[in-house]
N, C-alpha and C positions, 0 to 999 in steps of 0.2 A: 703611677702610668697615666701617660697624658693620652688620651684616644683621641686628638685632633689630627687626622690622618696628614696635614700642612706643617705639622710642628717641625720645628728643625731640630733636631738632636745633638746635644752634648755629652761627652764621655767626660766623666771627671776619674782619672788614674790616678791614685795614689797610694799613702799608708794610712797609719794612725792616725793622722793630722785630718785626713780625710774621711775616715772612718767615723770619728768624731770622739775619740778618750778625751775622758773628763781628768785633769791634769792630777797626779795624785792618788785615784782609784786603782791602780794597778790591773785596768783594764776591765773593772768589774762594774763599770758605769759607764755610759754612753750619752752623749748629748742628745737630747730628742731632734727629729729631723727637722723642726722649724729653728734648732740654734745649731745647727752643721750648716758650713759654708755654702756645701752643695744645695741644702734644702733652701737657704736663704736667697741664694742665688735664681732658684725657681721660682719664688716669691715676685721676686725684682724683674723677671722675664717674662713671666705669666703666660698664657695658654698659647701662645704663639711658639712655644720653644719646650722641649723635654731634656730635663737635666738627668743625666743617669749616675747614681752614687756607687763607684768603684773602689772602696777603700779597704786596704787590708793591713791591720798591724804589722809591724816588721818588714813590710814588703821593699825592695831594694829595686835598683836598676838593674843588676844583673848578676847578685851574686847569692848563693843558696846560704843560709842558715844553718849553722852546724847542729843547733839544737834539734833532738827529734821531735818535739812537741810542738814545733812552727814549722812544719813542712812546706813547700810551694813559695816560698817567699821570693824568690827570684822572677823578678817583675816582667824580664824579657821573655822567659818561658812560657808566662800565664797571659801576656799580654796577645799572641793571635786566637785565643780562645775567646777573651774578653770581646776584641773586636769583630768576629763572626758571630757571638751572642746578640750583639746589639746593633748590627747593622740594620740600617744606613745611617751613616753620622756625620754631621756638618763640621763638628768640631771636637777635639779631643784635648783636653787637657791634663797636661803632665805636669805632677807635683810630687818629686821622687828624689830621693838623694839624703833626706836626713839620716835615715837609717843605716845607711852607707859609710857614715862618718864614724860608727861604732869602732871602738879600738880592737874588737877583735878580727874583723875583717882587714885589716893593717894594709889600706888602698888609700892611695893619693887621691888626692881632689881632681887630678887628670883622669885616673883612671875611672871616676865617677861620672866625670862628664862624657866619658867614652860609651858609658852604659848609657847615657843619656841619649847620644846621639844612635845607638843601636836600636834603642826605641824608637824615634823617630824613622830610621829606615825601616823599619818592620811597618810603620802606619803606611807610610808613604809606598812600600810595596805591596801593601796587601790587596786583595782582590778586593772590588766592588761590587754592588749590585748593579743590574742593568740599568741604564740611564741615571746613574748616580755617579758624580764626582769624588775623588779623594777627599777627606776631612781636611779641614784648615787645623793646625796645632798649635797650642798655646803653651809655650813653656813657662812655669811660674818657678821663681826661686822657693826652695823648700825651707821651712821654719829653721833658723839657725838654734842650735841647742846651747844652754847656757851649763856647761860642763862644772862649775864650781857650786851648785846646788847638789845636796846629799843624793836625790835621785840619777841624775844624768853623772854623776862622777863616776857611779858602778860601772856604766857602759860607754861612756861617751870620753874619755881621757884623750884631749887633742882634736875634740869633734867643734869644737867653737871657730877655730883656726881654719880648718876644713870647711865649713860652711862658709864663712866669710870670702873664703877663696871660691867657692861654687859660684859666687855671684858674678864675677867678672867671666869664668870659664862658661857659665850658661849664658851670659848675654852673647858670647861670640859665635855660640854654638846657633842660636836662634838667628844671629844674622847668617851664617854660612848656610844655614838649610831652609830659609827663606819661613822662619816661624813667628809666630806672635811671642810677644816677651812682657811678661812682669815680675817687677821684682820687689813684693810688699813686705819684705822681711822690716824695712824700719817704722813701719805702722801697724804691722801684726805681729809683736812679739810673742813668745812661748813663756808659759806660767814662771814669775818670778821664784818663786818657792820650788818649784818641781823640774824645772828646766828643760821640758822636752817637747811638750805639748800647748797647743794652741788655748788662750781664754775664752769662754764665752764672747768678750769684746773683740778679740782678735779673729774668731771666726766670721763674726758680722761684719767688720772691717774688710776683709778677706773677699767676701760677699762681695760687697760695695764695689770693691777696685775692680774685681774680675767682671763685673755686670759693666764696668765702663769701660773696661778694655773691651769687651763683645762689641758695646754702642758703638764705640768709635770704629772697630773693624767693621762694622757691618755685615757681622755675621747672620 
């Protein structure tokens, strides 16, 4: 928690790649805060900003996970609660969509991008505190799975192609909705052997690229 009352507040809303899942550890190990991209971003930005980490494994843009052991993974439904919890906000970073490419959901990239649009509209339509503006929105293209790996192949058949299509769709959504946009996928790959989650190196690079975007946008 940053107790500087003048700090600009940034919400990072994502899935397990924001939560910090260590590749190949089945969710039993999490990168420490100084190795997760939101934590590294906080270090880069310093005391003038507060980076709020809101990552949850298996979170989607707008779909319910049918597995009873994974409740409340619908990102659209939980977003209003998260927004109200952390008001006021100056920037919301959305990095969701990887989970949506799972075979079990059976949805197209276009349907996933519709979920992104609904998240954006929720943020823009949400109430703000007195004398505070609506937050800016940064859309980050989510990591693209490598479905030919042993781990990813169990859930993500067809996911690689969907992820690549999302890059163009998300870019257009950003243009249409006056959002900032970042595509880090070529420089921040997932683990080669596990195929779903970012490596420690990719977390650091993602933080660097996000920092540069925030600096250039003068948020």
